[in-house]
C-alpha positions as CSV (number, residue, x, y, z in Angstrom):
1,M,145.4,-45.4,37.9
2,D,143.4,-47.3,40.6
3,V,143.8,-45.3,43.8
4,W,144.9,-41.8,44.8
5,L,146.3,-41.3,48.3
6,D,147.0,-37.8,49.7
7,L,149.3,-37.9,52.7
8,T,149.4,-34.4,54.3
9,N,150.9,-35.1,57.8
10,A,153.9,-37.2,58.9
11,P,151.8,-39.8,60.8
12,H,149.8,-40.5,57.7
13,V,152.9,-42.3,56.2
14,H,152.9,-44.8,59.0
15,Y,149.1,-45.1,59.0
16,F,148.8,-45.9,55.3
17,S,152.0,-47.9,54.8
18,Q,150.3,-51.3,55.4
19,L,147.5,-50.4,53.0
20,I,150.0,-49.3,50.4
21,K,151.9,-52.7,50.8
22,K,148.5,-54.5,50.3
23,F,148.0,-52.5,47.1
24,E,151.4,-53.6,45.8
25,K,150.8,-57.2,46.8
26,E,147.5,-57.3,44.9
27,G,148.7,-55.4,41.9
28,I,146.6,-52.3,42.6
29,D,148.1,-49.2,41.0
30,Y,148.3,-46.1,43.3
31,L,149.5,-42.5,43.3
32,I,150.7,-40.8,46.4
33,T,150.6,-37.0,46.7
34,T,152.0,-35.0,49.6
35,R,153.0,-31.5,50.6
36,K,156.0,-29.8,52.2
37,S,155.5,-30.0,55.9
38,Q,158.3,-30.7,58.5
39,N,159.8,-34.2,57.9
40,L,156.9,-35.5,55.8
41,E,158.9,-36.0,52.6
42,E,161.9,-37.5,54.5
43,L,159.6,-40.1,56.1
44,L,158.2,-41.1,52.7
45,N,161.7,-41.5,51.4
46,I,162.6,-43.7,54.4
47,Y,159.7,-46.0,53.6
48,G,160.8,-46.0,49.9
49,F,157.4,-44.7,48.6
50,E,157.3,-42.7,45.3
51,Y,155.2,-39.6,45.5
52,I,154.5,-36.2,44.0
53,C,154.9,-33.2,46.3
54,V,152.4,-30.4,45.8
55,G,152.1,-27.3,47.9
56,K,153.0,-26.7,51.5
57,H,151.6,-26.3,55.0
58,G,150.6,-22.8,56.1
59,E,151.0,-21.5,59.7
60,S,148.7,-18.5,59.7
61,L,145.0,-18.7,58.8
62,K,145.7,-16.5,55.8
63,D,148.5,-18.8,54.6
64,K,146.4,-21.9,55.1
65,L,143.7,-20.5,52.9
66,I,146.1,-19.3,50.1
67,Y,148.2,-22.5,50.1
68,S,145.2,-24.7,50.1
69,A,143.6,-22.9,47.2
70,E,146.9,-23.1,45.2
71,R,147.2,-26.8,46.1
72,I,143.7,-27.6,44.9
73,I,144.5,-26.1,41.5
74,E,147.8,-28.0,41.1
75,L,146.3,-31.3,42.3
76,T,143.3,-30.9,39.9
77,K,145.7,-30.8,37.0
78,I,147.5,-33.9,38.1
79,I,144.5,-36.0,39.1
80,D,142.5,-35.1,36.0
81,K,145.4,-36.5,34.0
82,E,145.8,-39.7,36.1
83,K,142.1,-40.4,36.4
84,P,142.1,-42.7,39.5
85,K,139.0,-44.8,40.2
86,V,138.9,-44.0,44.0
87,A,140.6,-41.6,46.4
88,I,141.5,-42.1,50.0
89,A,143.0,-39.8,52.7
90,K,142.9,-39.0,56.4
91,H,141.9,-35.4,57.1
92,S,143.3,-34.1,53.9
93,V,141.5,-30.8,53.1
94,E,142.3,-30.8,49.4
95,L,141.7,-34.4,48.3
96,P,137.9,-34.5,48.9
97,R,137.4,-31.2,47.1
98,V,139.5,-32.2,44.1
99,A,138.0,-35.7,43.9
100,F,134.4,-34.4,44.2
101,G,135.0,-31.9,41.5
102,L,136.3,-34.6,39.2
103,S,133.6,-37.1,40.1
104,I,136.0,-39.5,41.9
105,P,134.6,-41.4,44.9
106,V,136.3,-40.6,48.3
107,V,137.0,-42.9,51.2
108,F,137.9,-40.6,54.1
109,I,139.3,-41.4,57.6
110,V,138.4,-39.0,60.4
111,D,139.4,-39.2,64.1
112,N,139.1,-35.5,65.1
113,E,135.5,-34.4,65.5
114,H,136.7,-31.0,66.9
115,A,138.5,-30.0,63.7
116,E,135.3,-28.2,62.7
117,A,136.7,-26.0,59.9
118,Q,138.5,-28.9,58.1
119,N,135.5,-31.2,58.6
120,K,132.9,-28.8,57.2
121,L,135.2,-28.3,54.1
122,T,135.6,-32.0,53.5
123,L,133.0,-34.4,55.0
124,P,130.0,-33.3,52.9
125,L,132.1,-34.2,49.8
126,T,133.0,-37.8,50.8
127,D,131.3,-41.1,50.0
128,D,132.4,-43.3,52.8
129,I,133.8,-42.2,56.2
130,I,135.8,-44.5,58.4
131,I,136.0,-43.5,62.1
132,P,137.4,-45.1,65.3
133,I,134.8,-46.2,67.9
134,G,135.5,-43.3,70.2
135,T,134.9,-40.5,67.6
136,K,131.6,-38.7,68.0
137,K,129.5,-39.6,65.0
138,S,126.8,-37.2,66.0
139,K,129.2,-34.2,65.8
140,L,130.5,-35.4,62.4
141,K,127.0,-35.6,61.1
142,K,126.4,-32.0,62.0
143,Q,129.5,-31.1,60.1
144,G,128.1,-32.8,57.0
145,G,129.3,-36.4,57.4
146,R,127.4,-39.5,56.3
147,N,127.9,-43.2,55.5
148,F,130.0,-44.1,58.5
149,T,131.9,-47.3,59.2
150,T,133.3,-47.7,62.7
151,F,136.3,-49.8,63.9
152,N,137.1,-50.9,67.5
153,G,140.4,-49.1,68.0
154,T,142.3,-46.0,67.0
155,C,144.2,-44.9,63.9
156,E,147.5,-45.1,65.8
157,V,147.2,-48.9,66.0
158,A,147.9,-48.9,62.2
159,N,150.8,-46.4,62.8
160,V,152.4,-48.7,65.4
161,N,151.7,-51.9,63.4
162,S,153.5,-50.5,60.4
163,R,156.6,-50.8,62.5
164,L,155.9,-53.9,64.7
165,K,154.8,-55.9,61.7
166,G,158.0,-55.1,59.7
167,I,156.9,-52.7,57.0
168,L,159.7,-50.5,58.5
169,P,161.5,-52.3,61.5
170,I,161.9,-50.6,64.8
171,D,165.3,-48.9,65.1
172,K,167.1,-50.6,68.0
173,D,169.8,-48.0,68.1
174,I,167.5,-45.0,68.3
175,L,168.6,-44.0,71.9
176,K,172.3,-44.2,71.0
177,K,171.7,-42.0,68.0
178,L,170.2,-39.4,70.4
179,G,173.3,-39.6,72.6
180,I,171.5,-41.4,75.4
181,D,173.9,-43.9,76.9
182,N,172.8,-44.1,80.5
183,D,170.2,-46.1,82.5
184,N,168.1,-43.1,83.5
185,P,164.4,-43.2,82.3
186,T,163.7,-41.6,79.0
187,I,160.6,-39.4,78.9
188,V,159.2,-38.0,75.6
189,M,157.3,-34.7,75.4
190,R,155.3,-33.0,72.7
191,S,153.9,-29.5,72.6
192,R,150.4,-28.5,71.6
193,P,149.3,-28.4,67.9
194,N,149.6,-25.2,65.8
195,S,146.3,-26.2,64.1
196,S,143.5,-23.7,63.7
197,Y,141.4,-25.6,66.4
198,C,144.2,-25.2,69.0
199,N,145.5,-21.6,68.5
200,G,146.4,-19.4,71.4
201,K,147.0,-22.1,74.1
202,K,150.0,-21.8,76.3
203,D,152.8,-24.4,76.1
204,I,153.3,-25.9,79.5
205,I,156.0,-28.4,78.5
206,P,158.9,-26.1,79.7
207,K,157.4,-26.1,83.2
208,I,157.0,-29.9,83.2
209,I,160.6,-30.3,82.1
210,E,161.8,-28.0,85.0
211,K,159.7,-29.7,87.7
212,L,160.7,-33.1,86.5
213,R,164.4,-32.4,86.5
214,E,164.1,-31.1,90.1
215,K,162.9,-34.5,91.3
216,I,164.6,-37.2,89.2
217,D,167.5,-37.8,86.9
218,C,166.1,-38.5,83.5
219,N,166.6,-38.1,79.7
220,I,164.0,-35.8,78.2
221,V,163.4,-35.8,74.4
222,A,161.1,-32.9,73.5
223,F,159.4,-32.2,70.2
224,P,158.6,-28.5,69.5
225,R,156.2,-27.1,67.0
226,D,158.2,-24.0,66.2
227,E,161.6,-22.4,66.5
228,K,160.7,-20.5,69.7
229,Q,159.8,-23.7,71.4
230,R,162.9,-25.4,70.1
231,K,165.2,-22.8,71.6
232,K,163.3,-23.0,74.9
233,Y,163.5,-26.8,75.2
234,I,167.3,-26.7,74.3
235,S,167.9,-24.1,77.0
236,L,166.4,-26.6,79.5
237,N,168.8,-29.3,78.4
238,A,166.2,-31.4,76.7
239,I,167.2,-33.4,73.6
240,V,165.5,-31.8,70.6
241,P,165.9,-33.9,67.5
242,N,165.8,-32.4,64.0
243,T,164.3,-35.4,62.3
244,I,163.7,-38.6,64.4
245,D,162.0,-41.9,64.1
246,A,159.4,-41.1,66.8
247,I,157.7,-44.5,66.9
248,S,161.1,-46.3,67.5
249,L,161.8,-43.7,70.3
250,L,158.5,-44.3,71.9
251,Y,159.1,-48.1,71.7
252,F,162.1,-47.6,74.0
253,A,160.7,-44.7,76.1
254,D,159.5,-45.0,79.7
255,A,156.8,-42.3,79.7
256,M,155.1,-39.9,77.4
257,V,153.7,-36.4,78.1
258,G,152.0,-34.6,75.2
259,A,149.8,-31.7,74.6
260,G,149.1,-33.0,71.1
261,G,147.3,-36.2,70.0
262,T,149.1,-38.6,67.7
263,M,152.2,-39.3,69.7
264,N,150.2,-39.7,72.9
265,R,148.0,-42.3,71.2
266,E,150.9,-44.1,69.7
267,A,152.6,-44.3,73.1
268,A,149.4,-45.5,74.7
269,V,149.0,-48.2,72.0
270,L,152.6,-49.3,72.8
271,G,151.8,-49.7,76.5
272,I,153.8,-46.7,77.7
273,P,152.6,-44.6,80.7
274,T,151.0,-41.7,78.9
275,V,149.8,-38.3,80.1
276,S,147.8,-36.1,77.8
277,C,147.9,-32.4,78.7
278,Y,145.9,-31.4,75.6
279,P,144.7,-27.9,76.4
280,K,141.2,-28.1,74.9
281,E,138.3,-30.6,75.0
282,L,139.7,-34.1,74.4
283,L,139.0,-36.0,71.2
284,G,136.7,-39.0,71.4
285,V,139.6,-41.3,70.6
286,D,141.5,-39.9,73.6
287,K,138.5,-40.4,75.9
288,Y,138.3,-43.9,74.6
289,L,141.9,-44.7,75.4
290,I,141.4,-43.2,78.9
291,K,138.4,-45.3,79.4
292,M,140.4,-48.4,78.4
293,G,143.0,-47.4,81.0
294,K,145.7,-46.8,78.4
295,M,146.1,-43.0,79.0
296,T,145.3,-40.3,81.5
297,H,144.6,-36.6,81.1
298,M,145.9,-33.8,83.4
299,K,146.7,-30.1,83.0
300,N,148.3,-29.4,86.3
301,V,152.1,-29.5,86.1
302,N,152.7,-30.9,89.6
303,R,150.1,-33.7,89.1
304,I,151.6,-34.6,85.7
305,V,155.2,-34.8,87.2
306,N,154.0,-36.9,90.1
307,Y,152.1,-39.2,87.8
308,V,155.1,-39.7,85.5
309,I,157.4,-40.5,88.5
310,E,154.9,-42.9,90.1
311,N,154.4,-44.8,86.9
312,L,158.0,-45.3,85.8
313,G,158.6,-49.0,85.4
314,T,154.9,-49.9,84.6
315,K,155.4,-50.0,80.8
316,N,153.5,-52.8,79.1
317,K,151.9,-53.9,82.5
318,K,148.6,-52.0,82.4
319,N,145.7,-53.4,80.4
320,K,148.1,-55.3,78.1
321,N,145.3,-57.8,77.2
322,I,143.0,-55.2,75.6
323,E,143.1,-55.6,71.9
324,L,142.6,-52.6,69.7
325,E,141.5,-53.0,66.0
326,D,143.8,-52.0,63.2
327,P,141.7,-50.3,60.4
328,T,143.9,-51.4,57.5
329,D,141.8,-54.3,56.4
330,L,138.7,-52.2,56.6
331,M,140.2,-49.5,54.4
332,F,141.4,-52.1,51.9
333,E,137.9,-53.5,51.6
334,K,136.3,-50.1,51.1
335,V,138.8,-49.2,48.4
336,C,138.3,-52.5,46.6
337,S,134.6,-52.1,46.7
338,Y,135.0,-49.1,44.4
339,L,137.5,-50.8,42.2
340,K,135.1,-53.6,41.4
341,R,132.3,-51.2,40.2
């Protein structure tokens, strides 16, 4: 086996899809592992990737610790048998720990300098770290990181390009599949993460939905993080998909409001008016996109609603000439450098 990839979050499937296709084109053998987490396996199936599912995502801190420990044990058995020459992942907690224990070099992609717990567990065990230009290298160094390579963009450029460049084509019927058959603007919303670095923050998406509906007729597609949020969004007449092709939806959306990160950045890369209402300090990649004029950050509900209304119809018009780098070629070069040794 040449390469081991561990995809632990749904956006990772989009992110690594171009790299996986490069492996296939060049005859590089690879193994994909994943875990049970929302629609992660379903997305892998949509792309047609073969994989081994090991473990699951934990909600509480106790569950995260237990499930991660169990996953490390199971992955160790698999990887010891397969003996890959190099491992690569984005923010996987388990891959660096297993690979380090089995003397396998690790190429690691990091774009969240605030995920201190995850970073301290992983960065000291990696050999090469690839980061977007906006990510604070100084903070990652304090968390144990070294040997950094920077690219001039965000990871979401690779996510979006996986679709725009035909690895998996954009679904032109996505709005119809959601029951949207009118000319009203479509606004996508996403609640805050349930991750350890964002626990305890209030979900303001319901208030935004209510205020927005008071002012304009629109289609709202909302993505909850848990069942309580799902029920609340449905009660406000938002469309709440079970499993959805989010990048295709964003491609046809008119605005994005998110308290998370990935969907905001995907929307910004696609040229959609995007408001981050992330409840804590912004990641460096978000600050970078704001500096580039591709996204804004607000926490006040009335300001967010007014911004959305004022910017409807400006899709693909702001800063459209700013080119953001796709990190796929860089990742491929780093992996190949270990395969040649």
